[in-house]
KOLZA-868480 format. One line per 10 residues: number of its first residue (from 1); for each residue x, y, z of C-alpha. Coordinates in steps of 0.2 Angstrom, whole numbers. Layout:
NUM) X Y Z ~ ...
***
This chain:
1) -160 -59 40 ~ -160 -41 34 ~ -152 -37 18 ~ -142 -21 20 ~ -139 -10 5 ~ -120 -8 1 ~ -122 7 -10 ~ -131 23 -2 ~ -135 14 14 ~ -129 14 32
11) -112 5 28 ~ -97 16 27 ~ -82 10 17 ~ -66 15 26 ~ -50 15 16 ~ -58 14 -1 ~ -58 29 -13 ~ -69 22 -26 ~ -83 9 -27 ~ -84 2 -45
21) -101 -5 -50 ~ -97 -21 -58 ~ -107 -29 -72 ~ -114 -43 -61 ~ -121 -30 -49 ~ -107 -31 -36 ~ -97 -16 -29 ~ -78 -17 -31 ~ -69 -6 -18 ~ -53 2 -25
31) -40 12 -16 ~ -38 25 -29 ~ -51 37 -37 ~ -60 32 -53 ~ -51 45 -63 ~ -34 38 -60 ~ -38 22 -70 ~ -35 31 -86 ~ -17 34 -81 ~ -12 17 -75
41) 3 10 -85 ~ -3 -8 -85 ~ -16 -21 -79 ~ -5 -25 -64 ~ -7 -8 -57 ~ -26 -9 -60 ~ -26 -26 -51 ~ -16 -19 -36 ~ -27 -4 -34 ~ -42 -16 -32
51) -33 -26 -18 ~ -41 -19 -3 ~ -27 -17 9 ~ -34 -7 24 ~ -52 -7 17 ~ -66 -11 29 ~ -85 -10 30 ~ -90 0 46 ~ -107 0 53 ~ -117 -1 70
61) -128 -15 74 ~ -135 -27 88 ~ -134 -42 76 ~ -128 -58 82 ~ -125 -65 64 ~ -118 -57 49 ~ -116 -63 31 ~ -107 -56 16 ~ -108 -62 -1 ~ -93 -59 -12
71) -84 -64 -27 ~ -65 -64 -26 ~ -52 -63 -39 ~ -35 -72 -37 ~ -21 -76 -48 ~ -12 -92 -53 ~ 5 -91 -61 ~ 10 -103 -75 ~ 18 -118 -67 ~ 10 -116 -50
81) -1 -130 -44 ~ -14 -119 -36 ~ -20 -101 -36 ~ -12 -88 -24 ~ -21 -89 -7 ~ -36 -78 -6 ~ -32 -73 12 ~ -45 -70 26 ~ -58 -58 32 ~ -57 -51 49
91) -71 -44 60 ~ -67 -31 73 ~ -80 -27 86 ~ -78 -12 97 ~ -60 -11 92 ~ -56 -29 96 ~ -53 -43 83 ~ -66 -56 87 ~ -67 -67 72 ~ -58 -72 56
101) -65 -82 40 ~ -56 -88 25 ~ -59 -79 9 ~ -67 -90 -4 ~ -58 -93 -21 ~ -69 -86 -35 ~ -63 -80 -52 ~ -45 -85 -56 ~ -33 -76 -68 ~ -20 -87 -76
111) -4 -77 -79 ~ 14 -80 -85 ~ 20 -66 -74 ~ 12 -52 -64 ~ 11 -40 -79 ~ 6 -53 -92 ~ -11 -54 -101 ~ -23 -64 -90 ~ -33 -79 -95 ~ -48 -78 -85
121) -56 -94 -77 ~ -74 -89 -71 ~ -79 -92 -53 ~ -94 -91 -42 ~ -99 -80 -27 ~ -98 -87 -10 ~ -105 -82 7 ~ -94 -79 23 ~ -103 -80 39 ~ -99 -73 56
131) -111 -81 69 ~ -111 -80 88 ~ -108 -62 90 ~ -111 -54 108 ~ -127 -46 112 ~ -130 -28 112 ~ -126 -13 100 ~ -109 -14 93 ~ -97 -4 82 ~ -92 -16 68
141) -77 -15 56 ~ -77 -30 43 ~ -59 -30 35 ~ -57 -37 18 ~ -42 -47 13 ~ -27 -36 9 ~ -21 -46 -6 ~ -38 -51 -15 ~ -50 -40 -25 ~ -67 -43 -18
151) -83 -39 -27 ~ -96 -37 -14 ~ -114 -43 -18 ~ -124 -43 -2 ~ -123 -39 16 ~ -135 -47 28 ~ -138 -46 47 ~ -151 -52 59 ~ -154 -35 66 ~ -155 -17 60
161) -139 -9 54 ~ -135 10 56 ~ -121 21 52 ~ -106 20 63 ~ -102 33 77 ~ -89 45 71 ~ -72 38 77 ~ -65 55 81 ~ -48 47 76 ~ -35 58 66
171) -35 52 48 ~ -18 45 43 ~ -14 43 24 ~ 1 32 20 ~ 8 28 3 ~ 22 15 -1 ~ 26 -1 -10 ~ 23 -19 -7 ~ 31 -17 10 ~ 17 -6 15
181) 4 -16 5 ~ 9 -31 16 ~ 2 -46 6 ~ 12 -57 16 ~ 4 -52 33 ~ -7 -65 41 ~ -23 -55 39 ~ -29 -37 35 ~ -27 -31 53 ~ -9 -38 53
191) -2 -26 40 ~ 10 -14 48 ~ 0 2 44 ~ -15 -7 52 ~ -5 -12 68 ~ 2 5 70 ~ -15 14 67 ~ -23 3 80 ~ -9 6 93 ~ -9 25 89
201) -28 28 88 ~ -28 33 70 ~ -40 31 55 ~ -29 23 42 ~ -30 25 23 ~ -17 13 16 ~ -11 18 -2 ~ 3 5 -2 ~ 4 -2 -19 ~ 13 -18 -22
211) 26 -16 -36 ~ 20 2 -39 ~ 28 14 -27 ~ 35 24 -42 ~ 31 42 -37 ~ 17 42 -49 ~ 9 59 -51 ~ -9 53 -51 ~ -5 46 -33 ~ 2 62 -28
221) -13 71 -34 ~ -24 59 -25 ~ -15 62 -8 ~ -16 81 -12 ~ -35 80 -13 ~ -38 69 2 ~ -43 75 19 ~ -28 70 30 ~ -22 74 47 ~ -6 65 45
231) 3 59 29 ~ 18 47 27 ~ 27 42 11 ~ 38 27 11 ~ 48 29 -4 ~ 63 22 -14 ~ 62 3 -15 ~ 52 0 -31 ~ 63 13 -41 ~ 78 2 -36
241) 70 -15 -38 ~ 63 -10 -55 ~ 78 1 -61 ~ 65 14 -64 ~ 75 29 -60 ~ 93 35 -59 ~ 99 47 -46 ~ 98 61 -58 ~ 79 58 -61 ~ 75 51 -43
251) 78 67 -34 ~ 67 79 -45 ~ 53 66 -45 ~ 53 66 -26 ~ 53 85 -25 ~ 38 85 -38 ~ 29 72 -28 ~ 31 82 -12 ~ 26 99 -20 ~ 10 91 -27
261) 5 84 -10 ~ 10 100 -1 ~ -2 109 -13 ~ -17 102 -4 ~ -9 101 13 ~ 1 116 17 ~ 3 113 36 ~ 0 94 37 ~ 14 84 45 ~ 22 74 32
271) 34 60 36 ~ 46 53 22 ~ 52 36 26 ~ 67 28 17 ~ 68 10 12 ~ 69 -4 26 ~ 83 -16 26 ~ 82 -28 11 ~ 97 -40 10 ~ 94 -43 -9
281) 94 -25 -14 ~ 107 -17 -2 ~ 120 -17 -16 ~ 119 -13 -35 ~ 107 -24 -44 ~ 117 -38 -52 ~ 107 -36 -69 ~ 110 -17 -70 ~ 124 -10 -81 ~ 140 -5 -72
291) 139 12 -81 ~ 125 20 -90 ~ 121 28 -106 ~ 136 28 -118 ~ 127 28 -134 ~ 131 38 -150 ~ 124 54 -142 ~ 139 53 -129 ~ 153 50 -141 ~ 165 63 -148
301) 163 67 -166 ~ 174 56 -177 ~ 183 45 -164 ~ 169 34 -156 ~ 176 36 -139 ~ 164 42 -124 ~ 165 60 -119 ~ 167 54 -101 ~ 175 38 -95 ~ 164 26 -84
311) 165 32 -66 ~ 168 50 -71 ~ 159 61 -58 ~ 149 69 -72 ~ 140 53 -75 ~ 137 48 -57 ~ 119 53 -58 ~ 116 40 -72 ~ 123 25 -62 ~ 111 12 -56
321) 102 16 -40 ~ 105 7 -24 ~ 96 8 -7 ~ 111 17 0 ~ 110 30 -13 ~ 91 32 -11 ~ 92 34 8 ~ 106 47 6 ~ 95 56 -7 ~ 79 56 3
331) 88 62 19 ~ 96 76 10 ~ 80 81 1 ~ 70 82 18 ~ 83 88 30 ~ 94 99 20 ~ 85 105 4 ~ 67 107 10 ~ 68 108 29 ~ 71 127 30
341) 55 131 21 ~ 44 117 27 ~ 45 114 46 ~ 31 101 45 ~ 41 89 34 ~ 51 75 43 ~ 62 60 39 ~ 64 43 46 ~ 77 30 41 ~ 66 14 37
351) 79 3 45 ~ 73 10 62 ~ 57 0 57 ~ 65 -15 50 ~ 84 -17 51 ~ 98 -30 49 ~ 94 -38 65 ~ 77 -42 58 ~ 83 -51 43 ~ 77 -68 49
361) 59 -61 47 ~ 62 -57 28 ~ 63 -74 20 ~ 64 -68 2 ~ 76 -54 6 ~ 63 -40 1 ~ 47 -43 10 ~ 45 -45 29 ~ 34 -60 35 ~ 19 -58 46
371) 30 -56 62 ~ 41 -44 54 ~ 26 -33 48 ~ 19 -33 66 ~ 35 -28 73 ~ 36 -13 60 ~ 19 -7 65 ~ 24 -8 84 ~ 40 2 80 ~ 31 15 70
381) 19 17 84 ~ 33 19 97 ~ 45 30 86 ~ 32 41 76 ~ 16 41 86 ~ 23 39 104 ~ 31 53 115 ~ 43 63 106 ~ 38 56 89 ~ 34 68 74
391) 16 62 74 ~ 14 63 93
***
């Protein structure tokens, strides 16, 4: 077996924007550039950026057997009897999925909740093998599990490896939340962006960040600086789920995000996608206050009464966000406020990708299951990439 250098060698990392050199000598693919790590709000965002949704190793070889040594990092929440599944690696040969292998469980992070301080249980690297490949020179893509950070230690093949042939496919950069990250998909090629890209002949870069689709400026600057033929932004569900914005602040944040992206892509088609149907979030969050912000700064001098009664139109912008409000705001921003000066900006109601009729494939009321994600990818390919679509 020949050992193939992973850094500076013939292997291309598609979908990764940084290869972090780890203390043990491995390479950790990340989906955001190194400079963004100084601006992450917490360790959870750091962990999510290292989850390699859409990241794959691409090369050309006549090898019949491939081996990859890797050390995974999985989480185990207090009260759980086992760590979260490490997922699978998938081997795509000449554009066709030919093999799958379970990702090994390595290092375990014990947590009280997703953003809690972790207690690390060390783990050992393991080897994943793909034997019995067809004869002849082949274009290989080895997809990493979308939900599990992987330190890559060694790649071996029983034949020489060379860089892949240029794909010639348009580069599609997509950003969104967990519903674009797709940890519940049945494998890395089953995420809806991967399904859509395969059907539409695109080269995907998936910047879907579970729990972190928060209109972060460092994400906007990343997209601004990336080469891209097509850009899509699926916005709104995390600001509702996390109560991170009010209507007053959400609209300007969306404008600012779009302004930043446009700064690097003045003519690139951009599609803004509103939230898909999520039964648990279609009304006001039950734990959100019915009216916002009647502290001392809102009271009349001397009488302690609010300047404006709850429900007054002057306070509407401070009410808790709902998905309906977000969809209305995004549609207005794209189709009314910006369309006149930006003919390459488009809008899609996310319910066209996953709507009320699909609720059976959303068991937790927020995230589609594997079948739901595949249907989303198929519908995106049909409605957006097919004839008459905005990316056709």
